[in-house]
C-alpha positions in Angstrom: 10.7 9.3 -19.3 13.2 7.6 -17.1 11.6 6.0 -14.1 13.3 4.8 -11.0 11.3 2.2 -9.1 12.6 1.4 -5.7 11.0 -1.8 -4.6 10.7 -3.1 -8.2 10.2 -6.9 -7.1 7.5 -6.4 -4.6 3.9 -7.4 -5.0 3.1 -4.2 -6.7 6.5 -3.5 -8.4 6.0 -6.7 -10.2 2.7 -5.5 -11.6 3.9 -1.9 -12.2 7.3 -2.3 -14.0 5.7 -4.0 -17.2 3.1 -1.4 -17.2 5.6 1.3 -17.2 7.5 -0.3 -19.8 4.4 -0.8 -22.0 3.7 3.0 -21.7 7.1 3.8 -23.3 9.0 4.6 -20.3 12.7 3.6 -19.5 12.5 1.8 -16.3 15.3 1.4 -13.7 14.2 -1.2 -11.1 15.9 -1.3 -7.5 16.1 -4.4 -5.6 18.4 -5.4 -2.9 18.5 -9.0 -3.9 21.2 -9.7 -6.7 19.4 -13.0 -7.9 16.2 -10.8 -8.5 18.1 -9.0 -11.4 17.0 -11.8 -14.0 13.2 -11.1 -12.8 13.6 -7.4 -13.5 15.1 -8.0 -16.9 12.2 -10.2 -17.8 9.8 -7.6 -16.7 11.6 -5.1 -19.0 13.6 -3.0 -16.5 17.3 -2.2 -16.1 18.1 -4.0 -12.7 19.7 -1.9 -9.9 21.0 -3.8 -6.9 21.2 -1.5 -3.7 20.2 -1.4 -0.2 17.6 1.0 0.4 18.9 1.8 4.0 22.4 2.6 2.7 22.3 6.4 1.6 25.5 6.0 -0.4 24.3 3.0 -2.4 20.9 4.7 -3.1 22.7 7.9 -4.2 24.8 5.9 -6.5 21.9 4.1 -7.8 19.7 7.0 -8.6 22.6 8.9 -10.0 23.4 6.2 -12.6 19.9 6.0 -13.6 19.4 9.8 -13.9 15.7 9.5 -13.6 12.8 12.0 -14.3 10.6 10.4 -11.7 11.3 8.2 -8.6 8.4 5.7 -7.7 8.9 4.6 -3.9 7.3 1.2 -3.4 9.8 -0.1 -0.6 8.0 -2.3 2.0 9.1 -5.5 3.7 5.8 -6.9 4.8 5.5 -10.7 5.5 3.3 -12.3 8.1 1.7 -9.8 10.5 0.4 -10.6 13.9 -2.0 -7.6 14.9 -0.8 -8.2 18.6 2.6 -7.2 17.6 1.7 -4.9 14.7 4.7 -2.5 15.1 7.1 -5.3 15.6 6.2 -6.9 12.3 6.2 -3.7 10.4 9.6 -2.5 11.9 11.6 -3.0 8.8 8.8 -1.4 6.6 8.7 1.5 9.1 12.5 2.0 8.5 12.0 2.0 4.7 9.3 4.5 5.0 11.6 7.0 7.1 15.1 6.5 6.5 14.4 4.7 3.2 12.2 7.8 2.1 14.8 10.3 3.2 17.6 8.6 1.2 15.5 8.4 -1.9 14.6 12.2 -1.7 18.1 13.2 -1.0 19.2 11.3 -4.1 16.4 12.6 -6.1 17.1 16.2 -5.0 20.8 15.8 -6.2 19.7 14.6 -9.8 16.8 17.1 -10.0 13.9 14.8 -10.1 10.8 16.4 -11.4 8.3 14.2 -9.7 8.4 11.8 -6.6 5.5 9.2 -6.3 5.3 7.3 -2.8 3.3 4.5 -1.5 1.4 5.3 1.5 -1.6 3.6 2.9 -5.3 4.4 3.5 -7.0 1.1 4.6 -6.8 1.9 8.5 -4.9 5.1 9.3 -7.9 7.6 9.2 -9.4 9.3 12.1 -11.9 7.0 13.9 -14.6 9.4 14.4 -17.2 11.0 12.1 -18.6 9.5 9.0 -17.6 5.9 7.7 -15.6 7.1 4.6 -13.0 9.6 4.6 -11.4 11.8 1.8 -7.8 13.0 1.7 -8.9 16.2 3.6 -9.8 14.2 6.7 -7.0 13.8 9.4 -5.2 10.6 10.3 -5.9 9.0 13.6 -4.6 11.1 16.4 -4.8 8.2 18.9 -4.0 5.0 17.1 -3.8 1.7 19.2 -0.7 1.3 21.0 0.6 -1.6 18.8 0.1 0.7 15.7 1.7 3.8 16.9 5.2 3.4 15.2 3.8 2.4 12.1 1.4 5.4 11.8 4.3 7.6 12.8 6.3 6.1 9.9 3.4 6.9 7.5 3.3 10.4 8.6 6.9 10.8 8.2 6.9 9.6 4.7 3.8 11.7 3.6 5.2 14.9 5.4 8.7 14.4 3.8 7.4 13.8 0.3 4.8 16.6 0.5 7.2 19.0 2.1 10.0 18.4 -0.7 9.3 21.8 -2.5 11.9 21.0 -5.1 9.8 18.3 -6.6 6.2 17.3 -7.3 5.4 15.1 -4.4 2.5 12.6 -5.1 1.4 10.2 -2.0 -0.9 7.4 -3.0 -2.6 6.0 -0.1 -3.5 2.5 -1.2 -6.3 0.5 0.2 -6.0 -3.2 1.4 -4.3 -5.0 -1.4 -5.8 -8.2 -2.9 -4.8 -10.2 -5.9 -1.6 -11.9 -7.3 1.3 -11.6 -4.8 -0.5 -10.6 -2.0 -1.9 -12.3 1.2 -5.4 -12.1 -0.3 -5.0 -14.3 -3.1 -5.4 -18.1 -3.6 -3.0 -19.8 -1.2 -2.3 -16.4 0.6 -2.4 -16.0 4.3 -5.5 -14.1 4.9 -7.4 -16.1 2.0 -6.5 -19.3 4.1 -7.3 -18.0 7.3 -11.0 -17.1 6.0 -11.1 -20.5 4.3 -10.1 -22.6 7.5 -12.5 -20.3 9.7 -9.7 -18.7 11.6 -10.6 -15.3 10.7 -13.5 -14.4 13.0 -15.9 -11.5 13.0 -15.1 -9.4 16.0 -17.8 -7.5 17.9 -20.2 -5.8 15.4 -17.7 -6.0 12.5 -18.3 -2.2 12.0 -14.9 -1.4 10.9 -15.1 -0.1 7.3 -12.3 -1.4 4.9 -11.4 0.0 1.5 -9.9 -2.6 -0.9 -7.8 -2.3 -4.0 -6.8 -4.8 -6.6 -3.1 -4.9 -6.9 -3.4 -4.3 -10.6 -5.6 -1.3 -10.2 -3.0 0.0 -7.8 -0.3 -0.4 -10.4 -2.5 1.3 -13.1 -3.2 4.3 -10.7 0.5 4.4 -10.1 1.3 4.9 -13.8 -1.4 7.5 -14.2 0.2 9.4 -11.3 3.4 9.8 -13.3 1.9 12.3 -15.5 -1.5 13.4 -13.9 -2.5 15.2 -10.8 -1.2 17.9 -8.8 1.2 17.5 -5.8 -0.7 16.0 -2.8 -2.5 12.9 -1.4 -4.7 10.5 -3.3 -6.7 7.5 -2.0 -6.2 4.7 -4.3 -9.1 2.4 -3.4 -12.1 0.8 -5.0 -15.7 2.2 -5.3 -17.2 0.3 -2.4 -15.9 0.8 1.1 -17.5 -2.0 3.1 -17.8 -3.0 6.8 -16.1 -6.2 8.0 -19.6 -7.6 8.8 -20.4 -7.4 4.9 -17.2 -8.3 3.2 -16.0 -11.1 5.5 -19.0 -13.4 5.2 -19.1 -12.7 1.5 -15.5 -13.8 1.1 -16.0 -16.9 3.0 -18.8 -17.9 0.5 -16.6 -17.2 -2.3 -14.1 -19.4 -0.9 -16.6 -22.1 -0.2 -15.9 -21.7 3.6 -18.3 -21.9 6.6 -19.6 -18.6 8.0 -17.0 -16.8 10.0 -17.3 -17.4 13.8 -18.3 -14.1 15.8 -16.7 -13.3 18.9 -17.0 -10.3 21.4 -14.4 -7.5 21.4 -12.8 -8.7 24.5 -12.3 -12.1 23.1 -10.9 -10.4 19.8 -8.5 -8.4 22.0 -7.1 -11.6 23.4 -6.0 -13.2 20.1 -5.8 -10.0 17.8 -4.8 -7.3 20.3 -6.2 -3.8 20.3 -4.8 -3.1 16.8 -6.9 -6.1 15.4 -10.0 -4.8 17.2 -9.6 -1.4 15.8 -9.5 -2.7 12.3 -12.3 -5.0 12.8 -14.8 -2.6 14.5 -13.6 1.1 14.1 -11.6 1.5 11.0 -12.8 4.1 8.5 -13.0 3.6 4.7 -11.7 6.1 2.0 -13.1 7.8 -1.0 -11.5 7.5 -4.5 -13.4 10.5 -5.9 -10.1 12.6 -6.0 -7.9 9.9 -7.8 -10.7 9.3 -10.3 -11.1 12.9 -11.1 -7.6 14.2 -11.1 -5.4 11.3 -12.1 -8.0 10.1 -14.8 -8.0 6.7 -13.3 -10.8 4.1 -13.0 -10.3 0.8 -11.3 -10.9 -2.2 -13.4 -12.3 -3.9 -10.5 -14.6 -1.3 -9.0 -15.8 -3.5 -6.2 -14.2 -6.0 -4.0 -17.2 -8.3 -4.6 -16.3 -8.7 -8.3 -12.6 -8.8 -7.5 -12.8 -11.5 -5.0 -14.8 -13.6 -7.2 -12.2 -13.1 -10.0 -9.5 -13.8 -7.7 
């Protein structure tokens, strides 16, 4: 098949493109950076330079590629301060709203049969009820103030993709990424914060996180091209875990001292309400549907082995 990957040079794109090529697909990789064309060629893709926020450029790029499937992996996430969560996700939010709309419009014009889009499942679920949520559970109706715009952008992306009746819309709610090219890798921002004991445990650390190794996320995305009915799929590992469990374990793996524990009100001062929510109230996600319907299994079934390998 011809596959058009938007965001082909991002952390997951760099893992996804060679896997698609190895699977026999003709890959057209879109990037907004001209110098990254060489990287795309090295990965085995036909490079396409376009601004994802310019509808005319997107339409032209998709029209030239004539893809069977579009894979939307557009993000612009760099350093994130949880006190200013929406501010730091502002460009990513535009890519999830306007960028999604432009890709869908271009895909409809070309009769794309399947549209696979990156969403997020590591913190957006409703913060009531059990600790682990399925795709049938609602997203948080009352997110922290600093996260409202970001969750609204996620909702827009999911509703737009699933509402596109002219194609098969697949939404992949990835867990928290770790591994090559992410902030949770050797030298990455979050690993360094933990190593330097600057990533404290807030309150009871009861927030449940679901992780996914970046290569496992790429493998699930390849599977979603040909498997599964239209809908939402949690792409996470087998072991959702509270912060109070995974954070000290990660510190041990990094040879760091045990994380400092601070009360919620102190955590709110340096991490804002968004940071406190993620540390104390977040819910994890179940991967049962993705394993059942996409025919996928994570090679790193637990963050425990995954962190050790990383």
